[in-house]
C-alpha positions, 0 to 999 in steps of 0.5 A, a space after each residue: 439845112 434846119 438847126 438840130 434840137 438840143 433835145 435830140 441829145 437825150 434820144 436817138 433820132 430813127 425814122 419817124 421814131 425816137 429812143 429815149 436815152 434815159 428810159 430806153 423806150 421807143 416812141 413814134 414822132 419827133 421833137 415835140 413828142 420827145 419834149 413832152 415825153 421828158 417834160 412828164 406832162 400827162 394829157 399829151 397823148 405821150 408816155 412821160 419818162 420815169 427816169 429823165 434827171 431833174 434838170 432835163 425835165 425842167 428844160 423840156 417843161 419851159 420848152 413846151 411852155 408848161 409850168 414847172 411843178 416847183 412853181 405850181 407847188 409854190 403858187 398852191 402854197 401862197 393861195 391855198 383856199 384853206 388858208 386862214 391868214 388875211 394879209 392887209 396891204 396899207 399904202 402908207 403914202 396915202 394913209 399918212 396924207 389922210 391923217 395929216 387932212 
């Protein structure tokens, strides 16, 4: 017997379809489509769930191998092309040895 995926806790499994317990909409497909629906990822030929909680959305996103929106937000802030700040990293060990020579 195949182990039941934890994401089925958030949907009612029907024959070849599922009913999302958050938005109450029916969709064709199995657990992979359910995870895409709950993760709010676009471009997967699936409607996104507008009522899923943040914790379930994050778990679904991790389950499908996506990157969380919070992580993307941090990356875009850290490496913004409009930033004028320059960070210089100095290796103190090498600098001090060069000064002694």
